[in-house]
C-alpha positions in Angstrom: 0.3 0.2 0.0 2.8 2.6 0.9 4.8 2.2 -2.1 1.9 2.2 -4.7 -0.4 4.7 -2.7 2.1 6.9 0.0 -0.1 8.6 2.6 -3.6 7.9 0.8 -3.1 4.5 1.1 -4.7 4.2 4.7 -7.9 6.2 3.7 -8.1 4.1 0.7 -8.3 1.1 2.9 -11.2 2.5 4.9 -13.0 5.0 2.8 -12.9 3.5 -1.0 -15.6 0.9 -1.5 -15.1 -1.8 -3.4 -17.5 -3.4 -5.7 -15.4 -6.5 -7.1 -15.0 -7.2 -3.4 -18.9 -7.5 -2.9 -19.4 -3.7 -1.8 -17.0 -3.2 0.9 -14.2 -1.4 1.6 -10.9 -3.0 1.9 -10.9 -3.6 5.5 -14.4 -5.0 6.1 -13.7 -7.2 2.7 -10.0 -8.6 4.6 -12.5 -9.0 7.7 -15.1 -10.7 6.0 -12.5 -13.5 5.0 -11.7 -12.3 1.5 -8.2 -13.4 -0.1 -5.8 -10.6 0.3 -4.9 -10.7 -2.8 -8.2 -10.5 -4.8 -8.6 -7.3 -2.4 -5.4 -6.1 -3.6 -6.6 -6.3 -7.4 -9.7 -5.1 -6.7 -8.4 -1.9 -5.2 -5.9 -1.8 -7.9 -8.6 -1.9 -10.5 -10.7 0.7 -8.7 -7.8 3.3 -8.8 -6.8 2.6 -12.0 -3.2 1.2 -10.8 -1.3 0.1 -14.4 -1.2 -3.7 -14.8 2.7 -4.1 -14.4 2.5 -2.2 -11.2 -0.4 -4.9 -9.4 2.0 -7.8 -8.5 4.3 -5.7 -5.8 7.3 -4.2 -5.8 10.6 -5.7 -7.9 7.8 -8.6 -9.3 7.8 -8.6 -13.2 5.1 -11.3 -13.5 1.8 -12.2 -11.8 2.2 -14.7 -9.1 0.9 -18.2 -10.2 -2.0 -19.7 -8.6 
């Protein structure tokens, strides 16, 4: 969060409602048991983070399932 969003990361976790995780905030989705990766990708989608930055600092390719 800090690497991508800086100081506004905390407010995005608690304030931004994500339709991809059931219309919940990130904090609420995690508390409900939604996989953290799913929450992260929903947050990235909602905030238009480019695909090449969605997989973590220094990661070149998406994690394989």
